[in-house]
SETORBA-971531 format. One line per 3 residues: for each residue z, x, y of C-alpha. Coordinates in Angstrom, 3 decimals. Layout:
N
Z,X,Y ~ ...
// end
This chain:
518
0.011,0.084,-0.210 ~ -0.750,1.059,3.563 ~ 0.986,1.259,6.747
0.623,-2.438,6.826 ~ 3.114,-4.474,5.050 ~ 1.210,-6.568,2.651
-1.521,-6.417,0.294 ~ -4.027,-9.239,1.996 ~ -4.794,-9.684,5.293
-4.954,-13.266,6.815 ~ -8.053,-14.540,7.566 ~ -8.006,-18.242,8.184
-11.508,-18.950,8.005 ~ -11.013,-18.430,4.007 ~ -8.338,-20.857,2.832
-8.375,-18.765,-0.642 ~ -6.749,-15.657,1.481 ~ -4.461,-17.821,3.866
-2.990,-19.099,0.686 ~ -2.127,-15.640,-0.811 ~ -1.398,-14.150,2.763
1.413,-17.303,2.941 ~ 2.788,-16.851,-0.152 ~ 2.916,-12.629,0.133
4.628,-12.933,3.509 ~ 6.954,-14.970,1.339 ~ 7.638,-12.197,-0.771
7.093,-9.182,0.942 ~ 9.881,-10.813,3.701 ~ 12.496,-11.514,1.213
12.973,-15.453,2.016 ~ 12.152,-16.802,-1.287 ~ 11.372,-16.520,-5.173
10.978,-19.036,-7.719 ~ 13.510,-19.986,-9.970 ~ 13.998,-20.796,-13.532
13.917,-24.704,-12.384 ~ 9.928,-25.628,-12.165 ~ 9.205,-26.206,-8.720
12.635,-25.369,-7.375 ~ 13.030,-21.983,-5.521 ~ 16.200,-19.236,-4.824
16.382,-19.053,-0.743 ~ 16.914,-15.767,-0.380 ~ 19.584,-13.834,2.585
17.026,-13.527,5.229 ~ 15.587,-16.901,4.251 ~ 18.574,-18.792,4.290
19.823,-17.096,7.308 ~ 16.778,-18.221,9.477 ~ 17.600,-21.928,7.761
20.805,-21.365,9.107 ~ 20.066,-20.607,12.825 ~ 17.531,-23.622,12.634
20.514,-25.853,10.747 ~ 22.798,-24.542,13.481 ~ 20.800,-25.056,16.661
19.219,-28.821,15.395 ~ 22.862,-29.861,14.772 ~ 23.747,-29.234,18.174
20.488,-31.409,19.370 ~ 21.717,-33.962,17.068 ~ 25.701,-33.924,18.003
24.508,-33.975,21.456 ~ 23.267,-37.675,21.050 ~ 25.829,-38.806,19.799
25.369,-38.571,16.109 ~ 28.726,-37.549,13.733 ~ 27.657,-36.091,10.287
29.239,-37.522,7.068 ~ 28.725,-36.915,3.798 ~ 27.313,-38.938,0.697
27.140,-38.928,-3.116 ~ 24.350,-36.891,-4.745 ~ 24.048,-39.695,-7.647
22.986,-43.010,-6.453 ~ 23.252,-45.594,-8.562 ~ 19.763,-47.155,-9.837
20.885,-50.466,-8.786 ~ 21.228,-49.894,-5.634 ~ 17.857,-47.893,-5.403
16.112,-51.048,-7.214 ~ 17.736,-53.113,-4.205 ~ 14.579,-52.549,-2.089
11.190,-53.223,-4.009 ~ 9.172,-51.111,-1.905 ~ 11.467,-47.855,-1.376
11.690,-47.875,-5.168 ~ 7.926,-47.954,-5.677 ~ 7.296,-45.769,-3.197
9.624,-42.992,-4.839 ~ 9.552,-43.887,-8.516 ~ 6.995,-41.055,-9.539
9.265,-38.480,-7.587 ~ 12.410,-39.626,-8.905 ~ 14.943,-38.000,-11.426
17.288,-39.538,-13.304 ~ 21.014,-38.637,-14.614 ~ 21.593,-41.081,-18.165
24.217,-39.467,-19.756 ~ 27.596,-37.777,-18.867 ~ 28.416,-34.984,-21.209
26.694,-32.760,-23.981 ~ 27.457,-32.070,-28.231 ~ 26.122,-29.652,-30.911
24.141,-31.801,-33.013 ~ 22.405,-30.174,-35.991 ~ 23.174,-26.626,-33.970
21.765,-27.856,-31.021 ~ 23.202,-29.189,-27.702 ~ 21.558,-32.232,-26.841
22.758,-35.358,-24.680 ~ 26.071,-37.020,-26.989 ~ 24.337,-40.715,-27.661
28.217,-42.334,-27.155 ~ 27.808,-40.589,-23.593 ~ 24.677,-42.625,-22.211
26.021,-44.124,-18.454 ~ 25.715,-47.729,-18.418 ~ 24.162,-47.723,-15.606
21.688,-44.746,-14.787 ~ 22.095,-42.661,-11.693 ~ 19.142,-41.032,-9.457
19.212,-37.839,-8.485 ~ 19.290,-38.212,-4.166 ~ 15.528,-38.260,-2.623
16.986,-40.233,-0.238 ~ 20.348,-41.852,1.193 ~ 19.416,-45.389,2.736
20.244,-47.047,0.246 ~ 23.394,-45.465,-0.366 ~ 24.517,-45.465,3.235
23.936,-49.518,3.800 ~ 26.267,-49.742,0.954 ~ 28.746,-47.741,3.517
27.392,-49.769,6.469 ~ 27.823,-53.240,5.055 ~ 31.688,-52.529,4.156
32.200,-50.010,7.740 ~ 30.140,-53.074,10.066 ~ 31.409,-56.159,10.328
31.416,-57.105,14.312 ~ 29.657,-55.882,17.150 ~ 32.149,-53.735,18.602
31.468,-51.802,15.027 ~ 27.794,-50.903,16.504 ~ 26.387,-48.763,16.995
26.913,-46.414,13.741 ~ 25.454,-42.966,14.263 ~ 25.509,-40.730,11.621
24.011,-37.550,10.482 ~ 24.037,-35.764,6.845 ~ 23.002,-32.206,5.725
22.245,-32.353,2.194 ~ 20.012,-31.531,-1.015 ~ 17.584,-33.850,-2.077
15.153,-33.949,-5.045 ~ 12.289,-35.129,-5.321 ~ 9.972,-34.322,-8.813
7.027,-32.151,-7.368 ~ 3.634,-31.669,-9.599 ~ 2.405,-29.132,-7.316
4.933,-26.623,-5.718 ~ 5.133,-24.196,-2.767 ~ 7.617,-22.256,-1.647
9.649,-23.923,1.088 ~ 6.600,-26.451,1.973 ~ 6.930,-28.371,-1.522
9.646,-28.223,-3.959 ~ 11.363,-30.487,-6.304 ~ 14.789,-29.482,-4.415
15.130,-29.151,-1.135 ~ 17.826,-29.122,1.833 ~ 17.460,-31.316,5.159
19.261,-33.450,7.134 ~ 18.446,-37.116,7.521 ~ 19.787,-39.273,10.305
21.369,-43.100,9.634 ~ 21.602,-45.358,12.313 ~ 22.236,-49.048,12.606
22.455,-51.296,15.799 ~ 22.420,-54.755,16.724 ~ 18.715,-55.306,18.386
15.347,-53.814,17.517 ~ 15.299,-52.698,20.678 ~ 17.906,-50.242,20.776
17.047,-49.611,17.151 ~ 13.129,-48.320,17.896 ~ 15.204,-46.417,21.223
17.150,-44.521,19.027 ~ 13.877,-43.908,16.604 ~ 11.768,-42.673,19.813
14.877,-40.306,20.538 ~ 15.412,-37.970,17.540 ~ 11.290,-37.949,17.024
11.713,-36.621,20.868 ~ 14.807,-34.091,19.532 ~ 12.062,-32.710,16.935
9.949,-32.166,19.188 ~ 11.959,-30.610,21.829 ~ 13.409,-28.710,18.333
10.290,-27.933,17.337 ~ 8.642,-26.819,20.067 ~ 11.452,-24.961,21.854
13.356,-23.129,19.461 ~ 10.784,-23.033,16.539 ~ 8.064,-21.667,19.294
5.767,-24.370,17.296 ~ 3.588,-27.622,19.630 ~ 3.531,-30.560,17.375
2.019,-33.938,18.567 ~ 4.272,-37.154,18.205 ~ 3.069,-39.940,17.461
2.991,-43.013,14.957 ~ 1.932,-42.989,11.278 ~ -0.745,-45.519,10.400
0.151,-48.098,7.773 ~ -0.615,-46.250,4.509 ~ 1.522,-43.454,5.514
5.022,-45.123,6.587 ~ 8.098,-44.541,5.055 ~ 8.632,-47.186,2.111
10.452,-49.825,3.541 ~ 10.147,-48.762,6.966 ~ 8.053,-50.956,9.794
6.718,-48.277,11.387 ~ 7.162,-44.072,11.011 ~ 6.417,-41.685,13.678
5.721,-38.101,13.213 ~ 5.419,-34.457,14.967 ~ 2.367,-32.993,12.976
1.944,-28.675,13.587 ~ -1.583,-26.861,13.212 ~ -0.928,-24.112,10.852
-3.242,-21.042,11.219 ~ -5.626,-21.891,8.596 ~ -6.449,-25.307,10.209
-4.376,-27.479,8.209 ~ -1.741,-30.664,9.542 ~ 2.220,-30.175,8.657
4.311,-33.154,9.108 ~ 6.846,-31.382,10.477 ~ 9.696,-34.004,10.881
9.907,-37.249,10.754 ~ 11.875,-40.664,11.869 ~ 11.160,-44.306,10.976
12.131,-47.794,12.246 ~ 13.803,-49.466,8.908 ~ 13.925,-53.058,10.937
16.218,-55.391,8.755 ~ 14.458,-54.383,5.160 ~ 17.095,-52.474,4.238
20.299,-54.653,5.881 ~ 18.996,-57.849,3.917 ~ 19.118,-55.425,0.708
22.377,-53.965,1.548 ~ 23.774,-57.213,3.034 ~ 24.701,-55.311,6.674
25.924,-57.514,9.069 ~ 27.694,-57.901,11.868 ~ 29.419,-60.926,13.762
27.948,-61.353,17.233 ~ 29.743,-62.325,20.551 ~ 28.634,-65.833,19.725
30.471,-65.983,16.317 ~ 27.047,-65.969,14.690 ~ 25.930,-63.221,11.592
23.118,-61.162,11.930 ~ 21.540,-58.273,10.070 ~ 21.593,-54.689,11.788
18.821,-53.353,12.420 ~ 18.276,-49.619,10.782 ~ 17.082,-46.071,11.344
16.201,-43.059,8.965 ~ 15.172,-39.604,10.174 ~ 14.906,-36.486,8.706
13.589,-32.250,9.068 ~ 13.781,-29.674,5.958 ~ 13.376,-26.647,5.215
9.787,-26.822,5.007 ~ 9.815,-25.698,8.321 ~ 10.557,-22.307,7.855
7.117,-22.634,5.727 ~ 5.939,-24.033,8.882 ~ 7.632,-21.081,10.585
5.474,-18.727,8.924 ~ 2.138,-20.140,8.806 ~ 2.596,-20.733,12.716
3.457,-17.122,13.366 ~ 2.925,-14.813,10.781 ~ 0.121,-11.939,10.928
-1.394,-9.119,8.869 ~ 1.937,-7.258,9.054 ~ 4.157,-10.264,8.091
6.682,-12.765,9.561 ~ 7.098,-12.924,13.096 ~ 10.421,-14.899,13.758
10.523,-16.731,17.286 ~ 13.964,-14.428,18.595 ~ 15.309,-18.277,18.731
15.942,-18.554,15.183 ~ 15.831,-14.943,14.266 ~ 18.826,-13.900,11.961
18.926,-10.585,13.471 ~ 17.225,-10.413,17.131 ~ 17.330,-6.754,17.378
17.500,-4.159,14.361 ~ 18.808,-0.411,15.030 ~ 17.321,1.923,12.474
18.590,5.600,12.872 ~ 16.832,8.226,11.700 ~ 19.403,10.375,9.381
18.093,13.635,7.990 ~ 21.534,14.628,6.449 ~ 21.699,17.154,9.363
25.038,17.783,11.661 ~ 22.757,16.181,14.506 ~ 23.286,12.612,12.551
26.805,11.784,13.194 ~ 25.924,12.174,17.076 ~ 22.547,9.437,16.103
25.053,6.884,14.719 ~ 27.608,7.545,17.730 ~ 24.841,6.609,20.052
23.839,3.234,18.209 ~ 27.052,2.247,17.335 ~ 27.319,2.164,20.857
24.296,0.903,21.453 ~ 25.631,-2.254,18.770 ~ 28.335,-3.102,21.092
26.533,-3.004,24.311 ~ 23.828,-5.488,23.429 ~ 26.161,-7.709,21.635
27.900,-8.067,25.170 ~ 24.407,-9.381,26.189 ~ 23.533,-13.189,25.776
20.443,-14.876,25.185 ~ 19.620,-18.455,23.995 ~ 23.459,-19.263,25.199
25.090,-16.960,22.757 ~ 25.703,-13.256,21.580 ~ 22.323,-11.287,20.505
22.627,-11.132,17.317 ~ 22.389,-7.206,16.537 ~ 22.237,-4.497,13.182
22.750,-1.708,12.327 ~ 20.969,-0.495,9.437 ~ 22.554,2.143,7.605
21.400,1.849,3.914 ~ 20.479,5.167,2.009 ~ 17.081,4.511,1.975
14.336,6.355,4.551 ~ 13.900,5.515,8.072 ~ 10.123,4.347,7.693
10.673,2.377,5.262 ~ 13.474,0.405,6.662 ~ 11.112,0.199,9.833
8.194,-1.729,7.620 ~ 10.965,-3.799,5.576 ~ 11.815,-4.935,9.266
8.277,-4.964,10.348 ~ 7.708,-7.660,7.121 ~ 10.603,-9.262,7.417
9.313,-10.360,11.804 ~ 12.525,-8.976,13.297 ~ 12.232,-9.034,17.079
12.833,-5.917,18.064 ~ 13.376,-2.777,15.862 ~ 14.641,0.331,17.580
14.452,3.937,15.907 ~ 17.363,6.153,16.980 ~ 16.648,9.908,16.104
18.417,12.933,17.647 ~ 15.935,13.529,20.774 ~ 17.255,9.767,21.393
20.820,10.403,21.475 ~ 20.784,13.695,23.269 ~ 18.588,12.299,26.017
20.128,8.595,26.136 ~ 16.817,6.762,25.598 ~ 16.057,3.809,23.508
12.913,3.703,21.461 ~ 11.410,-0.104,20.164 ~ 8.967,-1.680,18.454
8.534,-5.735,19.726 ~ 7.594,-7.936,16.851 ~ 5.019,-10.217,18.634
2.513,-7.230,19.881 ~ 3.428,-5.008,17.543 ~ -0.044,-3.347,17.350
-2.723,-2.190,20.085 ~ -5.840,-2.430,17.288 ~ -4.627,-0.761,14.623
-2.198,1.850,16.483 ~ 1.656,0.569,16.640 ~ 2.773,0.076,20.082
6.354,1.761,20.743 ~ 8.140,1.528,23.676 ~ 10.851,3.590,25.047
13.947,2.618,27.945 ~ 16.972,4.485,29.338 ~ 19.484,2.929,27.234
21.375,1.424,29.853 ~ 17.820,0.025,30.863 ~ 16.701,-1.343,27.968
20.386,-3.172,27.531 ~ 20.211,-5.220,30.607 ~ 16.405,-6.166,29.611
16.826,-7.274,25.590 ~ 17.529,-11.186,27.111 ~ 14.521,-10.930,28.996
12.671,-9.770,26.553 ~ 13.577,-12.153,23.487 ~ 12.746,-14.978,26.030
9.306,-13.864,27.166 ~ 8.698,-12.973,22.675 ~ 10.370,-16.629,22.492
8.010,-18.325,25.312 ~ 4.696,-15.914,23.991 ~ 4.941,-17.406,20.490
4.683,-20.817,22.064 ~ 2.230,-20.015,24.007 ~ -0.068,-18.288,21.685
0.375,-21.121,18.833 ~ -0.183,-23.883,21.713 ~ -3.515,-22.531,22.456
-4.448,-22.463,19.199 ~ -4.162,-25.466,18.426 ~ -5.513,-27.269,21.859
-8.902,-24.621,21.021 ~ -9.011,-26.363,17.188 ~ -9.304,-30.644,17.841
-12.214,-31.827,17.958 ~ -12.912,-34.882,20.418 ~ -16.672,-35.128,20.011
-16.946,-36.878,16.902 ~ -17.353,-40.629,16.663 ~ -18.878,-42.115,13.128
-18.374,-41.230,9.942 ~ -20.995,-39.294,8.941 ~ -20.583,-36.777,11.952
-16.965,-36.298,10.131 ~ -18.404,-35.480,6.832 ~ -20.775,-33.433,7.990
-18.123,-31.092,10.535 ~ -15.616,-31.107,7.582 ~ -17.819,-30.549,4.653
-17.308,-30.813,0.797 ~ -13.423,-30.220,0.309 ~ -13.833,-28.391,-2.563
-11.189,-26.305,-4.068 ~ -8.375,-27.286,-2.306 ~ -7.161,-23.617,-1.656
-10.977,-22.541,-1.139 ~ -11.791,-24.464,1.890 ~ -13.343,-23.080,5.095
-11.149,-23.531,8.267 ~ -11.986,-26.867,10.543 ~ -8.911,-27.955,12.688
-8.417,-31.550,13.701 ~ -10.630,-34.157,14.699 ~ -9.102,-37.033,16.962
-11.059,-40.132,17.187 ~ -10.656,-43.911,17.812 ~ -10.285,-46.112,15.570
-9.212,-50.086,15.195 ~ -5.804,-49.633,13.691 ~ -6.670,-51.706,10.575
-4.439,-52.359,7.511 ~ -4.372,-53.750,3.975 ~ -7.340,-53.378,2.013
-9.430,-52.465,5.156 ~ -7.065,-48.948,5.510 ~ -7.323,-48.644,1.588
-10.944,-48.139,1.980 ~ -10.398,-45.871,4.860 ~ -7.955,-43.708,3.314
-9.694,-43.442,-0.250 ~ -13.501,-42.572,1.650 ~ -11.126,-39.769,3.523
-9.766,-38.285,0.229 ~ -13.333,-37.580,-0.957 ~ -13.181,-34.764,1.947
-9.568,-34.284,1.330 ~ -8.917,-35.705,4.588 ~ -5.847,-37.970,5.918
-5.266,-39.927,8.544 ~ -2.029,-37.869,10.404 ~ -0.561,-40.039,13.289
-2.182,-41.933,16.510 ~ -0.652,-39.594,19.559 ~ 1.961,-40.965,22.091
-0.569,-39.468,24.700 ~ -3.444,-41.951,24.405 ~ -6.071,-42.437,26.950
-6.034,-45.497,28.871 ~ -9.254,-46.872,27.160 ~ -10.914,-45.765,23.879
-14.619,-45.924,22.287 ~ -15.519,-47.867,18.842 ~ -13.792,-47.181,15.513
-15.005,-44.316,14.151 ~ -14.701,-45.422,10.780 ~ -15.699,-49.395,11.368
-17.581,-49.683,14.265 ~ -15.171,-52.277,15.426 ~ -13.680,-52.061,19.108
-11.004,-48.769,19.284 ~ -7.495,-50.362,19.880 ~ -6.299,-45.990,20.252
-6.727,-42.670,18.775 ~ -6.055,-41.141,15.866 ~ -5.335,-37.643,14.443
-7.460,-36.688,11.064 ~ -7.236,-33.313,9.165 ~ -6.854,-31.633,6.077
-2.844,-31.307,5.492 ~ -0.134,-29.556,3.839
// end
């Protein structure tokens, strides 16, 4: 392997190469690995550190909007799921079922004990609307109990046939918010408020530009009245559904008997919402910002924003190098960026300094500092910025006096955060076509789908449509699937007037995004 960290190059025009590149980044950045459980993954410390930073920031945002954290059981009685027919139909093929509570050695093999069969099977949590609804039915009696604003951080299981680390795994981590309200108006406002929380989190913290909007009827969450999403464009042109927020109406309240007595003494069903964002956002960060050298982390979610690599040579001057490096760590920890102390690490592992440096390049540490004897003697800090690592094939290094470097680090990190966002935003908007007005033009633009792992780079199409539902929408969806396309969402920023529907030729009522997706 050359100095470049990865054995493959990222070429957004070749989907196969991009898939290989993504897997190589996850591996070389030491983010995660497959587990012995099919479809599940082991999230390694660096990958989990990124998730922890995401979790901490999003948890703060959720609590600032008045929500409290709680926790509900991993196992859900089958009867709870079955109460909501549309819900169970939507998740039936993905559910893991627990049928026994004990194993027994039978003929020399451990097997489920036939005498330990559960009277009622349990579903391993695919989402928690039903079991949280059961709690709401006990907790809510009066309009004075409303609204109820809850969030939980948890793992969920949805059986995955085509796993991909972070993007699609059988078990993944997420947060799921669940709220109950007295009126449709309040519930819809909550749904949209949380969608905007997700938008701000993606753009401000992950430096990932997204487009918020309403999902078409065929893409709604099972049992929802309306589903809204934020959609992000990856470097291969595909869309990533980055977060969803659902207005559930009274469907789950009616199934779970979540009622309240209003101030006139009448009983009414609550209007409920749910919303969630998961570890697939770690994959989104990789695909939004990575380059040929590996991962580039937005400083706001980097577990270590500055990594210091002392160049030790088993010589007397090593003591001076370490002393200088340790003093630099102390000084940097006194600085603040993004309303927190700068996260800094001194890497004193017994490895060659060049190997350590490239290890942190692959992992995407924003600022990588190398301290040698000359640096220590002169009081100079030599560093690399991971956002602009190269000038062509040449590594770009910077040198500043120690105190000046310490003072400038917060500004450099903020500049890097903004730069990554602007780079991704420019790429996104440059690759949304708005000039395609017919099915034939759409098919010509995207071309034959072929192997999903080996399709040519294409961006998104934004086009008018008549917002059909029922059989007409099913026919459109089936037609799109022949090109492996999906309707992503109808962006919130709609024009005042739109042309005829791309699919039906009828008068358009809004514009919709069309793309291939993860």
